[in-house]
PyMOL Python script that loads the backbone (N, CA, C, O; Angstrom):
from pymol import cmd

cmd.read_pdbstr("""\
ATOM      1  N   MET A   1     -19.576  13.111   5.473  1.00  0.00           N
ATOM      2  CA  MET A   1     -18.363  12.345   5.641  1.00  0.00           C
ATOM      3  C   MET A   1     -17.446  12.827   4.701  1.00  0.00           C
ATOM      4  O   MET A   1     -17.729  13.106   3.536  1.00  0.00           O
ATOM      5  N   LYS A   2     -16.197  12.935   5.290  1.00  0.00           N
ATOM      6  CA  LYS A   2     -15.193  13.595   4.663  1.00  0.00           C
ATOM      7  C   LYS A   2     -14.367  12.145   3.944  1.00  0.00           C
ATOM      8  O   LYS A   2     -14.494  10.995   4.365  1.00  0.00           O
ATOM      9  N   ASN A   3     -13.609  12.535   2.895  1.00  0.00           N
ATOM     10  CA  ASN A   3     -12.852  11.505   2.222  1.00  0.00           C
ATOM     11  C   ASN A   3     -11.502  12.117   1.729  1.00  0.00           C
ATOM     12  O   ASN A   3     -11.335  13.337   1.733  1.00  0.00           O
ATOM     13  N   LYS A   4     -10.571  11.269   1.317  1.00  0.00           N
ATOM     14  CA  LYS A   4      -9.346  11.379   0.787  1.00  0.00           C
ATOM     15  C   LYS A   4      -9.194  10.773  -0.732  1.00  0.00           C
ATOM     16  O   LYS A   4      -8.162  10.235  -1.134  1.00  0.00           O
ATOM     17  N   ILE A   5     -10.240  10.924  -1.415  1.00  0.00           N
ATOM     18  CA  ILE A   5     -10.097  10.270  -2.871  1.00  0.00           C
ATOM     19  C   ILE A   5      -9.372  11.191  -3.637  1.00  0.00           C
ATOM     20  O   ILE A   5      -8.638  10.675  -4.480  1.00  0.00           O
ATOM     21  N   ARG A   6      -9.376  12.518  -3.570  1.00  0.00           N
ATOM     22  CA  ARG A   6      -8.494  13.353  -4.337  1.00  0.00           C
ATOM     23  C   ARG A   6      -7.149  13.179  -3.968  1.00  0.00           C
ATOM     24  O   ARG A   6      -6.334  13.199  -4.890  1.00  0.00           O
ATOM     25  N   VAL A   7      -6.745  13.017  -2.841  1.00  0.00           N
ATOM     26  CA  VAL A   7      -5.450  12.823  -2.207  1.00  0.00           C
ATOM     27  C   VAL A   7      -4.973  11.517  -3.041  1.00  0.00           C
ATOM     28  O   VAL A   7      -3.989  11.672  -3.765  1.00  0.00           O
ATOM     29  N   HIS A   8      -5.530  10.370  -3.002  1.00  0.00           N
ATOM     30  CA  HIS A   8      -5.106   9.192  -3.630  1.00  0.00           C
ATOM     31  C   HIS A   8      -5.059   9.299  -5.314  1.00  0.00           C
ATOM     32  O   HIS A   8      -4.162   8.851  -6.027  1.00  0.00           O
ATOM     33  N   ARG A   9      -6.111   9.922  -5.696  1.00  0.00           N
ATOM     34  CA  ARG A   9      -6.078   9.934  -7.192  1.00  0.00           C
ATOM     35  C   ARG A   9      -4.759  10.894  -7.480  1.00  0.00           C
ATOM     36  O   ARG A   9      -4.124  10.703  -8.517  1.00  0.00           O
ATOM     37  N   ALA A  10      -4.361  11.909  -6.568  1.00  0.00           N
ATOM     38  CA  ALA A  10      -3.163  12.706  -7.202  1.00  0.00           C
ATOM     39  C   ALA A  10      -1.902  11.756  -6.771  1.00  0.00           C
ATOM     40  O   ALA A  10      -0.918  11.907  -7.496  1.00  0.00           O
ATOM     41  N   ILE A  11      -1.780  10.920  -5.843  1.00  0.00           N
ATOM     42  CA  ILE A  11      -0.733   9.872  -5.638  1.00  0.00           C
ATOM     43  C   ILE A  11      -0.623   9.043  -6.863  1.00  0.00           C
ATOM     44  O   ILE A  11       0.449   8.731  -7.381  1.00  0.00           O
ATOM     45  N   HIS A  12      -1.708   8.731  -7.261  1.00  0.00           N
ATOM     46  CA  HIS A  12      -1.513   7.689  -8.268  1.00  0.00           C
ATOM     47  C   HIS A  12      -1.759   8.135  -9.698  1.00  0.00           C
ATOM     48  O   HIS A  12      -1.828   7.359 -10.651  1.00  0.00           O
ATOM     49  N   GLU A  13      -1.894   9.562  -9.768  1.00  0.00           N
ATOM     50  CA  GLU A  13      -1.982  10.302 -11.008  1.00  0.00           C
ATOM     51  C   GLU A  13      -3.068   9.726 -11.987  1.00  0.00           C
ATOM     52  O   GLU A  13      -2.845   9.394 -13.152  1.00  0.00           O
ATOM     53  N   ILE A  14      -4.132   9.665 -11.415  1.00  0.00           N
ATOM     54  CA  ILE A  14      -5.392   9.486 -12.308  1.00  0.00           C
ATOM     55  C   ILE A  14      -6.448  10.288 -12.167  1.00  0.00           C
ATOM     56  O   ILE A  14      -6.513  10.982 -11.152  1.00  0.00           O
ATOM     57  N   THR A  15      -7.430  10.346 -13.108  1.00  0.00           N
ATOM     58  CA  THR A  15      -8.302  11.500 -13.198  1.00  0.00           C
ATOM     59  C   THR A  15      -9.530  10.892 -12.498  1.00  0.00           C
ATOM     60  O   THR A  15      -9.616   9.753 -12.041  1.00  0.00           O
ATOM     61  N   GLN A  16     -10.436  11.828 -12.498  1.00  0.00           N
ATOM     62  CA  GLN A  16     -11.839  11.471 -11.865  1.00  0.00           C
ATOM     63  C   GLN A  16     -12.390  10.534 -12.969  1.00  0.00           C
ATOM     64  O   GLN A  16     -12.979   9.529 -12.570  1.00  0.00           O
ATOM     65  N   GLU A  17     -12.280  10.725 -14.268  1.00  0.00           N
ATOM     66  CA  GLU A  17     -12.871   9.918 -15.403  1.00  0.00           C
ATOM     67  C   GLU A  17     -12.227   8.451 -15.215  1.00  0.00           C
ATOM     68  O   GLU A  17     -12.953   7.457 -15.209  1.00  0.00           O
ATOM     69  N   ASP A  18     -11.031   8.377 -15.082  1.00  0.00           N
ATOM     70  CA  ASP A  18     -10.332   7.120 -14.797  1.00  0.00           C
ATOM     71  C   ASP A  18     -10.809   6.414 -13.787  1.00  0.00           C
ATOM     72  O   ASP A  18     -11.062   5.230 -14.009  1.00  0.00           O
ATOM     73  N   LEU A  19     -11.021   6.902 -12.591  1.00  0.00           N
ATOM     74  CA  LEU A  19     -11.505   6.362 -11.454  1.00  0.00           C
ATOM     75  C   LEU A  19     -13.082   5.871 -11.547  1.00  0.00           C
ATOM     76  O   LEU A  19     -13.500   4.780 -11.159  1.00  0.00           O
ATOM     77  N   ALA A  20     -13.707   6.721 -12.033  1.00  0.00           N
ATOM     78  CA  ALA A  20     -15.062   6.475 -12.286  1.00  0.00           C
ATOM     79  C   ALA A  20     -15.429   5.150 -13.138  1.00  0.00           C
ATOM     80  O   ALA A  20     -16.381   4.386 -12.980  1.00  0.00           O
ATOM     81  N   ALA A  21     -14.271   5.105 -14.194  1.00  0.00           N
ATOM     82  CA  ALA A  21     -14.407   3.931 -15.152  1.00  0.00           C
ATOM     83  C   ALA A  21     -14.208   2.649 -14.311  1.00  0.00           C
ATOM     84  O   ALA A  21     -14.931   1.661 -14.438  1.00  0.00           O
ATOM     85  N   ALA A  22     -13.139   2.740 -13.413  1.00  0.00           N
ATOM     86  CA  ALA A  22     -12.636   1.507 -12.623  1.00  0.00           C
ATOM     87  C   ALA A  22     -13.853   0.989 -11.770  1.00  0.00           C
ATOM     88  O   ALA A  22     -14.157  -0.201 -11.682  1.00  0.00           O
ATOM     89  N   VAL A  23     -14.482   1.979 -11.179  1.00  0.00           N
ATOM     90  CA  VAL A  23     -15.355   1.478 -10.332  1.00  0.00           C
ATOM     91  C   VAL A  23     -16.880   1.692 -10.677  1.00  0.00           C
ATOM     92  O   VAL A  23     -17.807   1.738  -9.868  1.00  0.00           O
ATOM     93  N   ARG A  24     -16.945   1.820 -12.139  1.00  0.00           N
ATOM     94  CA  ARG A  24     -18.201   1.728 -12.855  1.00  0.00           C
ATOM     95  C   ARG A  24     -19.587   2.681 -12.333  1.00  0.00           C
ATOM     96  O   ARG A  24     -20.751   2.353 -12.100  1.00  0.00           O
ATOM     97  N   VAL A  25     -18.903   3.940 -12.275  1.00  0.00           N
ATOM     98  CA  VAL A  25     -19.834   5.053 -12.007  1.00  0.00           C
ATOM     99  C   VAL A  25     -19.412   6.208 -12.836  1.00  0.00           C
ATOM    100  O   VAL A  25     -18.343   6.202 -13.446  1.00  0.00           O
ATOM    101  N   SER A  26     -20.259   7.211 -12.861  1.00  0.00           N
ATOM    102  CA  SER A  26     -20.005   8.611 -13.718  1.00  0.00           C
ATOM    103  C   SER A  26     -18.875   9.309 -12.920  1.00  0.00           C
ATOM    104  O   SER A  26     -18.570   9.083 -11.749  1.00  0.00           O
ATOM    105  N   ARG A  27     -18.269  10.266 -13.834  1.00  0.00           N
ATOM    106  CA  ARG A  27     -17.306  11.105 -13.455  1.00  0.00           C
ATOM    107  C   ARG A  27     -17.902  12.248 -12.423  1.00  0.00           C
ATOM    108  O   ARG A  27     -17.195  12.773 -11.563  1.00  0.00           O
ATOM    109  N   GLN A  28     -19.333  12.570 -12.627  1.00  0.00           N
ATOM    110  CA  GLN A  28     -20.049  13.377 -12.001  1.00  0.00           C
ATOM    111  C   GLN A  28     -20.102  12.709 -10.460  1.00  0.00           C
ATOM    112  O   GLN A  28     -19.948  13.457  -9.494  1.00  0.00           O
ATOM    113  N   THR A  29     -20.277  11.589 -10.312  1.00  0.00           N
ATOM    114  CA  THR A  29     -20.590  10.865  -9.065  1.00  0.00           C
ATOM    115  C   THR A  29     -19.284  10.995  -8.268  1.00  0.00           C
ATOM    116  O   THR A  29     -19.287  11.408  -7.108  1.00  0.00           O
ATOM    117  N   ILE A  30     -18.086  10.607  -8.965  1.00  0.00           N
ATOM    118  CA  ILE A  30     -16.727  10.836  -8.123  1.00  0.00           C
ATOM    119  C   ILE A  30     -16.436  12.300  -7.849  1.00  0.00           C
ATOM    120  O   ILE A  30     -15.686  12.529  -6.901  1.00  0.00           O
ATOM    121  N   LEU A  31     -16.852  13.183  -8.443  1.00  0.00           N
ATOM    122  CA  LEU A  31     -16.890  14.706  -8.196  1.00  0.00           C
ATOM    123  C   LEU A  31     -17.712  14.953  -6.885  1.00  0.00           C
ATOM    124  O   LEU A  31     -17.216  15.478  -5.888  1.00  0.00           O
ATOM    125  N   ALA A  32     -18.964  14.546  -6.969  1.00  0.00           N
ATOM    126  CA  ALA A  32     -19.789  14.777  -5.963  1.00  0.00           C
ATOM    127  C   ALA A  32     -19.231  14.183  -4.624  1.00  0.00           C
ATOM    128  O   ALA A  32     -19.277  14.853  -3.593  1.00  0.00           O
ATOM    129  N   ILE A  33     -18.702  12.918  -4.649  1.00  0.00           N
ATOM    130  CA  ILE A  33     -18.323  12.403  -3.559  1.00  0.00           C
ATOM    131  C   ILE A  33     -17.111  13.176  -2.938  1.00  0.00           C
ATOM    132  O   ILE A  33     -17.105  13.496  -1.749  1.00  0.00           O
ATOM    133  N   GLU A  34     -16.034  13.476  -3.842  1.00  0.00           N
ATOM    134  CA  GLU A  34     -14.973  14.260  -3.317  1.00  0.00           C
ATOM    135  C   GLU A  34     -15.359  15.501  -2.863  1.00  0.00           C
ATOM    136  O   GLU A  34     -14.643  15.977  -1.982  1.00  0.00           O
ATOM    137  N   LYS A  35     -16.414  16.225  -3.277  1.00  0.00           N
ATOM    138  CA  LYS A  35     -16.850  17.512  -2.761  1.00  0.00           C
ATOM    139  C   LYS A  35     -17.704  17.326  -1.388  1.00  0.00           C
ATOM    140  O   LYS A  35     -17.987  18.335  -0.742  1.00  0.00           O
ATOM    141  N   GLY A  36     -18.083  16.139  -0.976  1.00  0.00           N
ATOM    142  CA  GLY A  36     -18.835  15.735   0.152  1.00  0.00           C
ATOM    143  C   GLY A  36     -20.403  16.136  -0.084  1.00  0.00           C
ATOM    144  O   GLY A  36     -21.182  16.365   0.840  1.00  0.00           O
ATOM    145  N   LYS A  37     -20.733  16.183  -1.453  1.00  0.00           N
ATOM    146  CA  LYS A  37     -22.178  16.382  -1.555  1.00  0.00           C
ATOM    147  C   LYS A  37     -22.942  14.984  -1.800  1.00  0.00           C
ATOM    148  O   LYS A  37     -24.167  14.935  -1.914  1.00  0.00           O
ATOM    149  N   TYR A  38     -22.173  13.943  -1.866  1.00  0.00           N
ATOM    150  CA  TYR A  38     -22.773  12.767  -1.955  1.00  0.00           C
ATOM    151  C   TYR A  38     -22.091  11.547  -1.046  1.00  0.00           C
ATOM    152  O   TYR A  38     -20.875  11.354  -1.037  1.00  0.00           O
ATOM    153  N   ILE A  39     -22.799  10.955  -0.480  1.00  0.00           N
ATOM    154  CA  ILE A  39     -22.160   9.822   0.332  1.00  0.00           C
ATOM    155  C   ILE A  39     -22.518   8.476  -0.424  1.00  0.00           C
ATOM    156  O   ILE A  39     -23.659   8.062  -0.629  1.00  0.00           O
ATOM    157  N   PRO A  40     -21.356   7.883  -0.790  1.00  0.00           N
ATOM    158  CA  PRO A  40     -21.447   6.620  -1.589  1.00  0.00           C
ATOM    159  C   PRO A  40     -21.962   5.398  -0.718  1.00  0.00           C
ATOM    160  O   PRO A  40     -21.660   5.168   0.453  1.00  0.00           O
ATOM    161  N   SER A  41     -22.796   4.670  -1.535  1.00  0.00           N
ATOM    162  CA  SER A  41     -23.163   3.461  -0.836  1.00  0.00           C
ATOM    163  C   SER A  41     -21.868   2.653  -0.305  1.00  0.00           C
ATOM    164  O   SER A  41     -20.737   2.943  -0.695  1.00  0.00           O
ATOM    165  N   LEU A  42     -22.134   1.588   0.641  1.00  0.00           N
ATOM    166  CA  LEU A  42     -21.057   0.766   1.161  1.00  0.00           C
ATOM    167  C   LEU A  42     -20.311   0.024   0.125  1.00  0.00           C
ATOM    168  O   LEU A  42     -19.083  -0.051   0.137  1.00  0.00           O
ATOM    169  N   ASP A  43     -21.112  -0.561  -0.831  1.00  0.00           N
ATOM    170  CA  ASP A  43     -20.545  -1.210  -2.044  1.00  0.00           C
ATOM    171  C   ASP A  43     -19.627  -0.204  -2.963  1.00  0.00           C
ATOM    172  O   ASP A  43     -18.572  -0.645  -3.417  1.00  0.00           O
ATOM    173  N   LEU A  44     -19.947   0.880  -3.184  1.00  0.00           N
ATOM    174  CA  LEU A  44     -19.236   1.724  -3.958  1.00  0.00           C
ATOM    175  C   LEU A  44     -17.907   2.219  -3.085  1.00  0.00           C
ATOM    176  O   LEU A  44     -16.785   2.382  -3.563  1.00  0.00           O
ATOM    177  N   ALA A  45     -18.182   2.365  -2.084  1.00  0.00           N
ATOM    178  CA  ALA A  45     -17.132   2.944  -0.980  1.00  0.00           C
ATOM    179  C   ALA A  45     -15.957   1.772  -0.933  1.00  0.00           C
ATOM    180  O   ALA A  45     -14.777   2.120  -0.927  1.00  0.00           O
ATOM    181  N   PHE A  46     -16.297   0.471  -0.901  1.00  0.00           N
ATOM    182  CA  PHE A  46     -15.390  -0.631  -0.870  1.00  0.00           C
ATOM    183  C   PHE A  46     -14.728  -0.804  -2.276  1.00  0.00           C
ATOM    184  O   PHE A  46     -13.584  -1.234  -2.426  1.00  0.00           O
ATOM    185  N   ARG A  47     -15.584  -0.414  -3.322  1.00  0.00           N
ATOM    186  CA  ARG A  47     -14.944  -0.546  -4.579  1.00  0.00           C
ATOM    187  C   ARG A  47     -13.689   0.435  -4.855  1.00  0.00           C
ATOM    188  O   ARG A  47     -12.608   0.181  -5.386  1.00  0.00           O
ATOM    189  N   ILE A  48     -14.179   1.604  -4.332  1.00  0.00           N
ATOM    190  CA  ILE A  48     -13.123   2.819  -4.461  1.00  0.00           C
ATOM    191  C   ILE A  48     -11.759   2.375  -3.568  1.00  0.00           C
ATOM    192  O   ILE A  48     -10.598   2.423  -3.974  1.00  0.00           O
ATOM    193  N   ALA A  49     -12.137   2.012  -2.484  1.00  0.00           N
ATOM    194  CA  ALA A  49     -11.014   1.738  -1.435  1.00  0.00           C
ATOM    195  C   ALA A  49     -10.104   0.366  -1.924  1.00  0.00           C
ATOM    196  O   ALA A  49      -8.901   0.205  -1.716  1.00  0.00           O
ATOM    197  N   ASN A  50     -10.907  -0.450  -2.539  1.00  0.00           N
ATOM    198  CA  ASN A  50     -10.368  -1.495  -3.067  1.00  0.00           C
ATOM    199  C   ASN A  50      -9.395  -1.250  -4.499  1.00  0.00           C
ATOM    200  O   ASN A  50      -8.444  -1.950  -4.845  1.00  0.00           O
ATOM    201  N   TYR A  51      -9.887  -0.163  -5.131  1.00  0.00           N
ATOM    202  CA  TYR A  51      -9.011   0.164  -6.258  1.00  0.00           C
ATOM    203  C   TYR A  51      -7.758   0.718  -5.882  1.00  0.00           C
ATOM    204  O   TYR A  51      -6.764   0.498  -6.574  1.00  0.00           O
ATOM    205  N   PHE A  52      -7.699   1.494  -4.738  1.00  0.00           N
ATOM    206  CA  PHE A  52      -6.607   2.306  -4.226  1.00  0.00           C
ATOM    207  C   PHE A  52      -5.697   1.247  -3.303  1.00  0.00           C
ATOM    208  O   PHE A  52      -4.642   1.528  -2.734  1.00  0.00           O
ATOM    209  N   ARG A  53      -6.361  -0.004  -3.304  1.00  0.00           N
ATOM    210  CA  ARG A  53      -5.822  -0.817  -2.116  1.00  0.00           C
ATOM    211  C   ARG A  53      -5.463  -0.251  -0.772  1.00  0.00           C
ATOM    212  O   ARG A  53      -4.376  -0.465  -0.234  1.00  0.00           O
ATOM    213  N   VAL A  54      -6.524   0.561  -0.196  1.00  0.00           N
ATOM    214  CA  VAL A  54      -6.282   0.978   1.213  1.00  0.00           C
ATOM    215  C   VAL A  54      -7.587   0.414   2.010  1.00  0.00           C
ATOM    216  O   VAL A  54      -8.630  -0.035   1.534  1.00  0.00           O
ATOM    217  N   PRO A  55      -7.211   0.572   3.349  1.00  0.00           N
ATOM    218  CA  PRO A  55      -8.845   0.170   4.096  1.00  0.00           C
ATOM    219  C   PRO A  55      -9.617   1.030   4.141  1.00  0.00           C
ATOM    220  O   PRO A  55      -9.137   2.140   4.373  1.00  0.00           O
ATOM    221  N   LEU A  56     -10.976   0.949   3.970  1.00  0.00           N
ATOM    222  CA  LEU A  56     -12.043   1.846   3.989  1.00  0.00           C
ATOM    223  C   LEU A  56     -11.853   3.092   4.929  1.00  0.00           C
ATOM    224  O   LEU A  56     -12.113   4.221   4.513  1.00  0.00           O
ATOM    225  N   GLU A  57     -11.432   2.885   6.100  1.00  0.00           N
ATOM    226  CA  GLU A  57     -11.275   3.860   7.092  1.00  0.00           C
ATOM    227  C   GLU A  57     -10.155   4.713   6.594  1.00  0.00           C
ATOM    228  O   GLU A  57     -10.213   5.882   6.975  1.00  0.00           O
ATOM    229  N   GLU A  58      -9.066   4.364   5.765  1.00  0.00           N
ATOM    230  CA  GLU A  58      -8.200   5.440   5.451  1.00  0.00           C
ATOM    231  C   GLU A  58      -8.708   6.270   4.471  1.00  0.00           C
ATOM    232  O   GLU A  58      -8.348   7.447   4.479  1.00  0.00           O
ATOM    233  N   LEU A  59      -9.570   5.830   3.526  1.00  0.00           N
ATOM    234  CA  LEU A  59     -10.116   6.887   2.602  1.00  0.00           C
ATOM    235  C   LEU A  59     -11.404   7.720   2.807  1.00  0.00           C
ATOM    236  O   LEU A  59     -11.686   8.679   2.088  1.00  0.00           O
ATOM    237  N   PHE A  60     -12.200   7.269   3.887  1.00  0.00           N
ATOM    238  CA  PHE A  60     -13.483   7.877   4.260  1.00  0.00           C
ATOM    239  C   PHE A  60     -13.335   7.957   5.802  1.00  0.00           C
ATOM    240  O   PHE A  60     -12.949   7.035   6.520  1.00  0.00           O
ATOM    241  N   ILE A  61     -13.672   9.105   6.171  1.00  0.00           N
ATOM    242  CA  ILE A  61     -13.611   9.701   7.716  1.00  0.00           C
ATOM    243  C   ILE A  61     -15.051   9.921   8.087  1.00  0.00           C
ATOM    244  O   ILE A  61     -15.704  10.811   7.542  1.00  0.00           O
ATOM    245  N   TYR A  62     -15.546   9.145   8.982  1.00  0.00           N
ATOM    246  CA  TYR A  62     -16.793   9.326   9.444  1.00  0.00           C
ATOM    247  C   TYR A  62     -16.852  10.565  10.427  1.00  0.00           C
ATOM    248  O   TYR A  62     -15.999  10.724  11.301  1.00  0.00           O
ATOM    249  N   GLU A  63     -17.868  11.396  10.239  1.00  0.00           N
ATOM    250  CA  GLU A  63     -17.921  12.342  11.282  1.00  0.00           C
ATOM    251  C   GLU A  63     -19.452  12.468  11.808  1.00  0.00           C
ATOM    252  O   GLU A  63     -20.377  12.870  11.102  1.00  0.00           O
ATOM    253  N   GLU A  64     -19.568  12.062  13.149  1.00  0.00           N
ATOM    254  CA  GLU A  64     -20.941  12.013  13.763  1.00  0.00           C
ATOM    255  C   GLU A  64     -21.479  13.481  13.792  1.00  0.00           C
ATOM    256  O   GLU A  64     -20.817  14.466  14.115  1.00  0.00           O
ATOM    257  N   VAL A  65     -22.954  13.463  13.352  1.00  0.00           N
ATOM    258  CA  VAL A  65     -23.621  14.709  13.319  1.00  0.00           C
ATOM    259  C   VAL A  65     -24.706  14.661  14.360  1.00  0.00           C
ATOM    260  O   VAL A  65     -25.639  13.857  14.368  1.00  0.00           O
ATOM    261  N   ASN A  66     -24.455  15.709  15.325  1.00  0.00           N
ATOM    262  CA  ASN A  66     -25.385  15.716  16.494  1.00  0.00           C
ATOM    263  C   ASN A  66     -26.575  16.558  16.210  1.00  0.00           C
ATOM    264  O   ASN A  66     -26.503  17.747  15.899  1.00  0.00           O
ATOM    265  N   GLU A  67     -27.718  15.852  16.336  1.00  0.00           N
ATOM    266  CA  GLU A  67     -29.028  16.554  15.983  1.00  0.00           C
ATOM    267  C   GLU A  67     -29.902  16.730  17.220  1.00  0.00           C
ATOM    268  O   GLU A  67     -30.979  16.174  17.437  1.00  0.00           O
ATOM    269  N   ASP A  68     -29.249  17.606  17.997  1.00  0.00           N
ATOM    270  CA  ASP A  68     -30.026  17.819  19.323  1.00  0.00           C
ATOM    271  C   ASP A  68     -30.946  19.039  18.975  1.00  0.00           C
ATOM    272  O   ASP A  68     -31.718  19.491  19.820  1.00  0.00           O
TER     273      ASP A  68
END
""", "prot")
cmd.dss("prot")
cmd.show_as("cartoon", "prot")
cmd.util.cbc("prot")
cmd.orient("prot")
């Protein structure tokens, strides 16, 4: 799943640490999400989207994986 968290952090001029504190996770979790190494729970995804005041679909881009 791709995301635009880094873009929104840059727009709002906040650090990974600031975002992590606001949504109650570690900075490492934010880093892993931004790099696509960790897919957040639905609850966490909504907390991040709500923090930036954007729809979930604007922040996270779902890509279907074909497992043929």
